[in-house]
C-alpha positions in Angstrom: 15.3 22.8 80.8 17.6 20.1 80.1 14.9 17.3 80.5 12.4 19.2 78.6 14.3 19.6 75.7 15.3 15.9 76.0 11.2 15.5 76.1 10.7 17.6 72.5 13.9 15.3 71.2 12.4 12.5 71.6 8.7 13.6 70.6 10.8 14.6 67.4 11.8 11.5 66.6 8.9 10.0 67.5 6.9 11.9 65.0 9.6 11.7 62.1 9.5 8.1 62.4 5.8 7.6 62.1 6.3 10.4 58.7 8.5 8.5 57.7 6.5 4.7 58.0 3.6 6.9 56.3 5.6 8.2 53.7 5.7 4.4 51.6 3.9 3.9 48.6 1.7 0.4 48.5 0.2 -1.3 45.6 -2.2 -4.2 45.7 -3.8 -6.3 42.9 -7.0 -7.6 44.6 -8.3 -10.8 43.5 -11.2 -10.4 41.6 -10.9 -13.3 39.5 -10.3 -13.1 36.2 -10.2 -9.0 35.7 -8.0 -6.5 36.8 -8.6 -4.4 39.8 -5.6 -2.5 41.2 -5.4 -0.4 45.0 -3.0 2.6 45.4 -2.0 4.5 48.7 0.3 7.1 47.9 2.6 8.4 50.9 1.1 11.7 50.8 -2.1 9.7 52.1 -4.2 9.7 48.3 -5.5 6.8 47.2 -6.3 5.6 43.8 -7.8 2.4 42.1 -7.6 1.2 38.7 -10.0 -0.9 37.4 -12.8 -2.7 39.0 -12.8 -6.3 38.0 -16.1 -7.7 37.0 -18.0 -7.9 40.2 -19.0 -5.0 42.2 -18.7 -7.0 45.3 -15.8 -8.1 45.5 -14.0 -4.7 45.2 -16.3 -3.5 47.7 -15.5 -5.9 50.4 -12.3 -5.2 49.9 -12.1 -1.6 49.8 -14.2 -2.0 53.0 -12.1 -4.4 55.0 -9.3 -1.1 54.7 -11.6 1.1 55.8 -11.5 3.1 52.4 -14.9 6.0 52.0 -13.5 7.9 49.2 -11.1 7.9 46.6 -8.5 10.6 45.3 -8.3 8.5 41.4 -10.1 6.2 39.9 -9.2 5.3 36.4 -10.3 2.4 34.0 -7.6 1.4 31.5 -10.0 0.1 28.6 -13.7 -1.1 28.5 -14.1 -4.9 29.1 -16.4 -6.1 31.8 -13.9 -7.4 33.6 -12.7 -4.3 34.5 -15.3 -1.6 34.3 -18.4 -3.5 36.1 -17.1 -3.9 39.5 -16.1 0.2 39.0 -20.2 0.9 39.5 -20.4 -0.1 42.7 -17.1 2.1 43.4 -19.3 5.2 42.3 -21.7 4.0 44.1 -20.5 3.7 47.8 -17.4 5.8 47.3 -16.3 9.9 47.4 -15.0 9.8 43.8 -13.2 12.8 42.8 -10.8 12.6 39.7 -11.7 10.3 36.8 -9.1 9.1 34.4 -11.0 6.9 31.1 -10.0 6.2 27.6 -11.7 8.3 25.0 -12.7 4.5 23.5 -16.1 3.3 23.3 -16.4 -0.2 23.1 -19.6 -0.3 20.6 -21.0 -3.9 22.2 -21.2 -3.2 25.6 -23.2 0.4 27.3 -21.1 -0.3 30.2 -19.0 1.6 29.7 -20.4 4.8 29.0 -21.9 4.2 32.5 -18.7 5.1 33.7 -18.6 8.7 32.0 -22.7 9.3 33.4 -21.9 9.0 36.5 -18.5 10.6 36.9 -20.4 12.9 35.6 -23.2 13.7 38.4 -20.9 12.7 41.0 -20.5 15.4 43.8 -17.0 17.1 42.5 -15.6 14.7 40.4 -13.5 15.4 37.5 -13.0 13.4 34.1 -9.7 13.2 32.4 -8.6 11.7 29.3 -4.5 11.9 29.7 -2.7 10.5 26.5 0.6 9.1 26.0 3.4 11.3 28.0 1.2 12.8 30.5 2.5 12.8 33.7 -0.9 13.0 36.3 0.3 14.8 39.6 -1.2 12.2 41.7 1.6 12.8 44.9 4.7 15.3 44.2 6.8 12.3 45.2 5.6 9.4 43.5 6.2 10.2 39.4 3.2 8.9 37.2 3.7 8.6 33.7 1.2 7.7 30.7 2.4 5.3 28.2 -0.4 4.6 26.7 -3.7 5.0 26.1 -6.3 6.2 23.2 -6.9 10.0 24.1 -8.8 10.4 21.3 -12.6 9.3 20.2 -12.7 5.9 18.5 -15.2 3.5 18.4 -14.5 -0.6 18.4 -16.2 -3.8 18.9 -15.8 -6.3 21.5 -11.7 -7.1 20.4 -8.1 -7.1 21.1 -7.8 -3.5 19.3 -10.2 -2.8 22.6 -7.0 -4.1 24.8 -4.6 -1.6 22.6 -6.4 1.4 24.0 -5.3 0.5 27.3 -4.3 2.6 29.3 -0.3 2.7 30.4 0.8 3.8 33.7 4.0 3.3 35.5 5.1 5.2 38.8 8.1 5.3 39.8 9.3 5.9 43.7 12.3 5.4 45.6 14.3 3.3 42.8 11.7 1.0 42.1 9.7 1.4 38.8 6.1 0.2 38.6 4.7 -0.6 35.1 0.6 -1.4 35.0 -0.4 -2.2 31.4 -3.8 -3.6 31.5 -4.7 -5.4 28.6 -2.2 -3.8 26.3 -1.6 -6.3 23.7 2.2 -6.7 22.8 1.6 -4.5 19.3 1.5 -1.4 21.6 4.1 -2.9 23.7 6.2 -2.7 20.5 4.9 0.6 19.8 5.6 2.1 23.3 9.7 -0.1 22.2 9.3 2.3 19.8 7.8 5.7 20.4 9.3 5.8 24.3 13.6 5.4 23.8 13.7 5.4 27.7 11.5 4.8 31.1 9.9 1.8 30.7 12.5 0.1 32.3 10.1 -0.8 35.7 10.9 -3.7 38.5 8.0 -4.7 39.0 5.4 -5.5 36.0 2.1 -6.1 36.6 1.8 -8.1 33.4 -0.8 -7.2 30.3 -4.3 -9.3 29.6 -4.0 -11.6 32.3 -0.9 -13.3 31.8 -2.1 -14.4 28.0 0.6 -14.6 25.0 -0.7 -12.3 23.3 1.0 -10.1 25.7 4.2 -9.9 27.3 6.2 -9.7 24.4 10.2 -11.1 24.7 11.3 -7.6 22.8 9.2 -5.7 25.7 10.9 -7.4 29.0 14.0 -7.0 27.2 13.3 -3.2 28.1 11.5 -3.4 31.1 13.6 -6.3 33.1 11.3 -7.2 35.6 12.4 -8.8 38.7 8.3 -9.4 40.1 5.5 -10.3 37.5 2.0 -9.8 39.1 -0.6 -10.9 37.1 -4.3 -11.0 37.5 -6.3 -13.8 37.0 -9.1 -16.1 37.9 -8.7 -19.7 38.3 -10.0 -22.7 36.5 -10.9 -19.4 33.6 -11.8 -20.4 30.4 -9.1 -18.6 28.4 -6.3 -20.5 29.7 -4.5 -17.5 31.3 -1.8 -17.1 31.8 -1.1 -19.0 28.6 2.6 -21.0 29.3 4.4 -19.4 26.7 3.8 -16.0 28.7 4.8 -18.0 31.9 8.4 -19.2 30.0 9.2 -15.7 28.8 9.1 -14.4 32.5 10.7 -17.4 33.5 13.8 -16.3 31.0 13.8 -12.8 31.9 14.5 -14.2 35.5 11.1 -12.3 36.7 9.7 -13.9 39.9 6.0 -14.1 39.2 3.0 -14.1 41.4 -1.0 -14.8 40.5 -4.6 -13.5 42.7 -5.3 -17.0 42.4 -3.4 -17.9 45.3 -5.0 -14.7 46.8 -4.9 -11.0 46.9 -1.0 -9.6 45.8 0.5 -6.8 47.7 4.1 -5.0 48.2 5.0 -1.5 49.3 7.8 0.5 48.6 9.3 2.2 51.9 10.1 5.6 52.0 13.5 6.7 51.6 15.8 6.9 54.4 19.6 8.2 54.4 21.0 5.8 56.9 20.1 2.6 54.2 22.3 3.4 51.2 21.6 2.0 48.1 18.2 0.4 46.2 15.5 -0.1 48.1 13.4 -3.5 47.3 9.7 -4.4 47.7 8.7 -5.4 50.4 6.3 -8.5 49.3 2.8 -9.8 50.9 0.1 -12.1 50.1 -3.7 -11.9 52.1 -4.8 -15.4 52.6 -8.2 -13.8 53.4 -10.5 -14.2 50.7 -13.2 -11.9 50.0 -15.1 -13.1 47.4 -18.6 -13.4 47.1 -19.8 -17.0 47.1 -19.7 -19.1 44.4 -17.1 -20.2 41.5 -14.5 -17.2 42.2 -14.0 -18.8 45.3 -13.0 -22.0 44.2 -9.5 -21.7 44.9 -6.3 -24.4 44.1 -3.2 -24.4 46.1 -0.3 -22.9 44.4 2.7 -21.4 44.8 2.0 -17.5 46.2 5.6 -16.8 45.1 7.1 -18.3 42.2 11.0 -18.7 41.5 12.6 -19.3 38.0 14.8 -21.3 39.3 11.8 -24.0 40.4 9.8 -23.2 37.5 13.0 -23.9 35.4 12.7 -27.5 36.8 10.3 -29.5 34.4 8.6 -31.4 37.5 8.4 -28.7 39.5 4.9 -29.3 41.7 4.0 -25.4 40.7 3.7 -25.7 37.3 2.4 -29.4 37.9 -0.3 -27.4 39.8 -1.1 -24.5 37.1 -0.9 -27.1 34.4 -4.0 -29.5 36.0 -6.0 -26.3 36.9 -6.1 -24.8 33.9 -8.7 -24.4 31.8 -8.0 -25.7 27.6 -5.7 -23.2 26.2 -7.6 -20.5 23.7 -7.0 -17.5 23.4 
């Protein structure tokens, strides 16, 4: 009898350990070139995709490599093609249970409206239009809060006004805040600072608008206080992203900088552990195997996967030199 109790206790410990490993939050910034695609695996096993990049091939390759067949939540931050175009293939190849969108309509492009049509005919898929302040019920252990969205119908053209309709979401799990800002510009950052007196502080920031100088203001960084900054950006893009002004602001804020030009970037927030007191730090990793289709997006200039602020403060830093050599002429 005593022997059987020991066996049962050992099995319980194994199950408890396995459950703890599964109860983690995984966030991946997929390398889709000049665009955004964020894949999230929640502690409860649910899967979310925020934006799909400019190519269905790239995001499809990534999801297949992860064995994904179903997405519980798909969200489009705003109607620009480098965010919505890849989602068309997602609706074609995967079961989507919930679709989140803004009410913004880009009158210069019909593709964003196609996603709403695809969601409408997707079996069992529900469409949601969240508004600022909403809490999304994606996982009971993870607080998912909306800080910006155009939740009332609005028509606009292919310009920065569309960027400012970006769905801005913050995740909070086990002492870590993760702020995902889409392409929101400094105007919307200031509005969020005025409207929300607390709750924006996040040690992990997805830098707005691919590192454009029009986002990531000093005032915004002072409130958010990021330790880690992820920039989803294409190598040698025509906009010159990320702009040096943005990098300098992030450096001065003390954030470590990660770029998808160095490969897909991801991190894990471990499950709570009563034996590990104090704040839990994210476990950050970089995938070196590229899944890009043949073409310009596979031509990667080697850069540091992680840029430490101390390294970048040095004007002769090899990492900074590589960025400046590989960037296109600066423009908005």
